[in-house]
C-alpha positions in Angstrom: -179.3 -11.5 -159.3 -179.8 -13.4 -156.0 -176.8 -14.0 -153.6 -176.1 -16.3 -150.7 -174.0 -14.6 -148.0 -171.3 -16.3 -145.9 -168.7 -15.0 -143.4 -166.1 -15.6 -146.0 -168.0 -14.0 -148.9 -171.0 -14.3 -151.2 -172.2 -16.8 -153.9 -174.3 -15.6 -156.8 -177.3 -17.7 -157.8 -177.2 -17.3 -161.5 -179.7 -19.0 -163.9 -177.0 -20.3 -166.2 -175.1 -21.8 -163.3 -178.1 -23.6 -162.0 -179.2 -24.8 -165.6 -175.7 -26.3 -166.1 -176.0 -28.2 -162.9 -179.5 -29.4 -163.9 -178.1 -30.9 -167.1 -175.2 -32.5 -165.3 -177.2 -34.0 -162.5 -180.4 -34.7 -164.3 -181.8 -38.3 -164.0 -184.9 -40.1 -164.9 -186.2 -39.3 -161.6 -189.8 -38.3 -162.0 -189.6 -36.0 -159.0 -189.0 -32.6 -160.6 -188.6 -30.8 -157.3 -186.0 -33.2 -156.1 -184.1 -32.8 -159.3 -184.1 -29.0 -159.0 -183.1 -29.2 -155.3 -180.2 -31.4 -156.2 -179.0 -29.1 -158.9 -179.1 -26.1 -156.6 -177.2 -27.9 -153.8 -174.5 -29.0 -156.3 -174.2 -25.5 -157.6 -173.9 -24.1 -154.0 -171.4 -26.8 -153.0 -169.2 -25.9 -156.0 -169.4 -22.2 -155.0 -168.5 -22.9 -151.4 -165.5 -25.1 -152.5 -164.2 -22.3 -154.7 -164.5 -19.7 -152.0 -163.0 -21.9 -149.3 -160.0 -22.5 -151.5 -159.4 -18.8 -151.3 -159.2 -18.8 -147.5 -156.2 -21.2 -147.0 -153.7 -18.3 -146.7 -153.6 -14.6 -146.0 -153.3 -13.7 -149.7 -156.6 -15.6 -150.4 -158.3 -13.9 -147.5 -157.1 -10.5 -148.7 -158.5 -11.3 -152.2 -161.8 -12.5 -150.8 -162.5 -9.2 -148.9 -162.7 -5.7 -150.3 -162.5 -3.3 -147.4 -159.1 -4.4 -145.9 -156.3 -1.9 -145.0 -152.6 -2.6 -144.9 -150.6 -5.5 -146.3 -148.9 -8.7 -145.0 -150.2 -11.8 -143.2 -153.3 -12.2 -141.2 -153.0 -11.9 -137.4 -155.1 -13.1 -134.4 -155.7 -11.7 -130.9 -153.0 -13.6 -129.0 -149.3 -12.5 -129.4 -149.7 -11.2 -133.0 -146.7 -9.8 -134.9 -147.5 -6.5 -136.5 -145.0 -4.9 -139.0 -145.1 -1.0 -138.8 -148.7 -0.8 -137.8 -150.7 2.4 -137.5 -152.5 1.8 -134.2 -154.6 5.0 -134.1 -156.4 5.5 -130.8 -155.2 2.2 -129.3 -155.4 0.7 -125.8 -152.4 -1.2 -124.4 -151.0 -2.1 -121.0 -147.5 -2.6 -122.3 -145.4 -2.2 -125.4 -142.0 -4.1 -125.7 -142.4 -5.1 -122.0 -142.7 -1.4 -121.1 -145.8 -1.0 -118.9 -148.1 1.8 -119.9 -150.5 3.2 -117.3 -153.6 4.6 -118.8 -154.5 8.2 -117.6 -158.0 9.0 -116.4 -158.8 11.2 -119.4 -155.9 11.9 -121.8 -152.2 12.5 -122.0 -149.6 13.1 -124.7 -146.1 11.7 -125.1 -144.2 13.5 -127.9 -140.7 12.5 -129.0 -139.2 14.7 -131.7 -138.2 13.2 -135.1 -134.8 11.6 -134.9 -134.7 11.8 -131.1 -134.2 9.0 -128.5 -135.5 8.9 -125.0 -133.3 6.5 -123.0 -132.8 5.7 -119.3 -130.2 3.7 -117.5 -130.0 2.3 -114.1 -132.5 0.1 -112.2 -134.4 2.9 -110.5 -137.7 4.6 -111.2 -137.8 8.0 -112.8 -140.8 10.3 -112.0 -141.4 13.7 -113.6 -143.8 15.9 -111.7 -145.0 19.1 -113.3 -147.2 21.5 -111.4 -147.9 23.5 -114.6 -146.8 23.6 -118.2 -143.1 23.1 -118.1 -140.2 23.4 -120.5 -136.8 22.1 -119.4 -133.6 22.3 -121.6 -131.3 19.5 -120.5 -127.5 19.6 -120.9 -125.7 17.4 -123.4 -124.1 15.5 -120.5 -123.5 15.6 -116.7 -125.5 15.1 -113.6 -128.5 17.3 -112.7 -128.7 19.0 -109.2 -131.7 18.7 -107.0 -133.5 21.1 -104.6 -133.3 19.0 -101.5 -130.0 17.1 -102.2 -126.5 18.2 -101.4 -124.5 18.8 -104.5 -121.3 20.6 -105.4 -121.6 23.0 -108.4 -118.6 24.1 -110.4 -118.3 26.6 -113.3 -121.9 27.8 -112.9 -123.3 31.3 -113.4 -126.4 32.1 -111.4 -128.5 35.2 -112.0 -130.2 36.7 -108.9 -130.1 33.4 -106.9 -131.5 33.0 -103.4 -129.3 30.9 -101.0 -130.4 29.7 -97.6 -127.4 29.5 -95.1 -124.9 28.6 -97.9 -121.3 27.7 -97.2 -119.5 29.7 -99.9 -115.9 28.7 -99.4 -113.4 30.7 -101.3 -116.0 32.9 -103.1 -115.6 36.1 -105.1 -118.2 38.8 -104.8 -118.4 42.6 -105.5 -121.4 43.2 -103.1 -123.1 41.3 -100.4 -126.5 42.7 -99.1 -125.7 45.9 -101.0 -122.3 46.2 -99.1 -119.5 46.8 -101.6 -116.6 44.5 -101.1 -113.2 45.5 -102.6 -111.0 42.4 -103.0 -107.4 42.9 -101.7 -104.4 42.4 -103.9 -103.4 39.1 -102.2 -105.5 38.2 -99.2 -107.2 39.5 -96.1 -109.3 38.2 -93.2 -112.4 39.6 -91.5 -113.3 37.6 -88.4 -116.4 38.2 -86.3 -116.7 36.0 -83.3 -119.8 33.9 -82.6 -122.8 36.0 -81.6 -120.9 39.3 -82.1 -122.1 42.3 -84.0 -120.1 44.7 -86.1 -122.1 47.9 -86.7 -120.9 51.0 -88.6 -123.2 54.0 -89.1 -120.6 56.0 -90.9 -117.5 55.5 -93.0 -114.8 53.6 -91.2 -111.3 53.1 -92.4 -108.9 50.8 -90.8 -105.4 51.1 -92.1 -102.3 49.3 -90.7 -103.5 49.5 -87.1 -105.9 47.1 -85.4 -109.0 47.0 -83.2 -109.4 43.9 -81.2 -112.4 43.0 -79.0 -112.3 40.1 -76.7 -115.6 38.9 -75.1 -119.0 40.5 -75.7 -118.0 44.1 -76.2 -119.6 46.2 -78.9 -118.0 49.3 -80.6 -120.6 51.6 -82.0 -119.5 54.4 -84.4 -122.0 57.3 -84.8 -122.2 59.5 -87.9 -120.2 62.8 -87.7 -118.3 61.5 -84.7 -114.7 60.6 -85.2 -112.6 57.9 -83.6 -108.9 58.0 -84.2 -106.4 55.3 -83.2 -102.7 56.0 -83.5 -101.9 52.4 -82.8 -103.6 49.2 -81.8 -106.6 49.4 -79.4 -107.0 46.1 -77.5 -109.6 45.1 -74.9 -109.8 42.0 -72.8 -112.5 40.5 -70.6 -116.1 40.0 -71.2 -117.6 43.3 -70.0 -118.7 46.4 -71.8 -116.5 49.5 -71.9 -118.2 52.9 -72.0 -116.3 56.1 -72.3 -118.4 59.2 -71.6 -117.1 62.7 -72.3 -119.0 65.8 -71.3 -116.6 67.9 -73.4 -113.4 67.8 -75.3 -111.2 65.5 -73.3 -107.6 64.4 -73.5 -106.6 61.5 -71.2 -103.1 60.1 -71.0 -103.2 56.5 -69.9 -100.4 54.8 -68.0 -98.4 52.0 -69.6 -99.9 49.5 -67.1 -101.9 49.2 -64.0 -105.6 49.6 -63.0 -107.4 52.9 -63.5 -109.4 54.4 -60.7 -113.0 55.7 -60.8 -114.9 58.1 -58.7 -116.7 55.2 -57.2 -113.7 53.2 -56.1 -111.2 56.0 -55.5 -111.1 55.1 -51.8 -109.3 51.9 -52.7 -106.3 53.8 -54.1 -103.2 53.7 -51.9 -100.5 56.3 -51.8 -97.6 57.4 -49.5 -96.0 60.5 -48.3 -92.6 60.8 -46.6 -91.6 63.3 -43.8 -88.1 63.6 -42.3 -88.3 63.9 -38.5 -85.3 64.9 -36.3 -84.2 64.4 -32.7 -81.4 66.9 -33.0 -81.1 70.0 -30.9 -83.5 72.7 -32.0 -85.0 70.4 -34.6 -87.6 68.5 -32.5 -91.0 69.8 -33.6 -94.5 69.1 -34.7 -95.1 68.8 -38.4 -98.5 68.9 -39.9 -99.3 67.2 -43.3 -102.4 68.7 -45.0 -104.5 66.7 -47.5 -106.7 68.3 -50.2 -109.1 65.3 -49.9 -110.2 62.9 -47.3 -107.8 60.1 -46.5 -107.3 57.3 -44.0 -103.8 56.7 -42.6 -103.3 52.9 -42.6 -99.7 52.5 -41.6 -96.8 54.6 -40.2 -93.3 53.4 -41.1 -89.9 54.8 -40.0 -86.3 54.2 -40.9 -83.2 55.6 -39.1 -81.4 58.1 -41.3 -78.9 59.1 -38.5 -78.0 56.9 -35.5 -80.1 57.5 -32.5 -78.2 59.0 -29.5 -77.9 56.9 -26.4 -79.4 57.2 -22.9 -83.1 57.3 -23.9 -85.5 56.4 -26.7 -86.9 58.9 -29.2 -90.6 59.0 -30.0 -92.7 60.2 -33.0 -96.3 60.6 -32.0 -98.9 60.9 -34.8 -102.6 62.0 -34.8 -105.2 64.1 -36.5 -106.9 67.4 -35.6 -108.9 65.5 -33.0 -106.0 64.0 -31.1 -103.3 61.4 -31.1 -103.9 58.0 -32.8 -104.0 54.9 -30.7 -101.1 52.7 -31.7 -99.7 55.6 -33.7 -96.4 56.2 -31.9 -93.0 55.2 -33.4 -90.4 54.5 -30.8 -86.8 54.9 -31.9 -84.7 52.9 -29.4 -81.7 54.5 -27.8 -78.5 53.9 -29.8 -80.6 52.7 -32.8 -78.3 52.1 -35.8 -78.6 53.5 -39.2 -81.4 51.9 -41.4 -83.2 50.5 -38.4 -86.8 50.2 -39.4 -90.0 50.6 -37.4 -93.7 50.4 -38.2 -97.0 50.9 -36.4 -100.7 50.7 -37.4 -102.9 53.5 -36.0 -106.4 52.4 -35.0 -108.1 55.7 -33.9 -107.9 59.3 -35.0 -106.3 58.1 -38.3 -108.9 59.6 -40.7 -108.3 63.1 -42.1 -111.0 65.3 -43.5 -110.5 67.2 -46.8 -108.2 70.2 -46.3 -107.3 69.0 -42.8 -104.1 67.6 -41.5 -102.3 64.6 -39.8 -99.4 65.6 -37.5 -96.1 64.1 -36.4 -94.4 65.2 -33.2 -90.7 64.2 -32.4 -89.4 64.1 -28.8 -86.2 62.9 -27.1 -84.4 64.0 -23.9 -80.9 63.3 -25.1 -80.7 64.9 -28.5 -79.4 63.1 -31.5 -80.6 61.1 -34.5 -83.0 61.4 -37.4 -85.9 59.2 -38.8 -87.5 59.3 -42.2 -91.3 58.7 -41.6 -93.6 57.3 -44.3 -97.4 57.6 -44.1 -99.4 55.0 -46.1 -102.9 56.1 -46.8 -106.0 55.5 -49.0 -108.4 58.1 -50.3 -111.7 58.4 -48.4 
């Protein structure tokens, strides 16, 4: 059976249909071809009218075609409304005003059944994955970032790596393999800026203290013991080195400055010698020194009043001779506690195991003077 095809469907050219039209539209026209053409046109027009009546709504269109899918009304290209469509491999620039950027090749967005992906705030959110990534998000709260500054509370970290952290009031059992035993209440370990605390053996500090002021370093060597019976305190910014060539016991004074072999010459000391102008007591007295010294000043004080008439003299010197400006003159009739002093300028150095002498002389006997020699070593 022949058919005429149109965009909206097909019309069958049946013999019975055309014969009926020939009977209806037959006239006395002698032109048989014209009569047949008129019958065919009328038949086709009736078919077209019938088919066109089917296309006035979506239901007619759906009835007119046989390979449709889905239900509902017909839609067109501009702003259609689709109800639960299955899009398949679709292409779109936006859905519900949400812009979708098409990847170069392919990508997958999977949202689990019954789940909701929601954002809030007016800022962009970018997820960057350098490889396959699985992240389990908390039920609520704010995520921390690598570069940002956040405060974490109630967190447990396993083998974390911190870069210059500020730990605050932290609790730890070890730091860099150093075991830390927490005190019952509190304790403080303070190491000043740029200072080093080094221990090469076990060190125990009980109730006593070690204080370093400045840039000093205390180094403890294994098998060597350091015992402090009480506080050990230093001051100043210089290093302190104690060198022992054997077992050594040193008793330090309560205050003052210790001497060294290098500056021993700066140490001052005194020695006192009683000198007399009495009968049979005027003499030369030699003072021996086990080490080299320099006599810096000679002082005298009257211990018994000086007899009248003439002055008494006390002349001082070393093994070479008398010292210039080294004579004390006790004036005649000098009262008790009268003081004198002279500063020798020559022959005032004494070699080790040598002497410095004092000679008293007075014509009219009577009187005594206590002489003090002030000297430094060297």
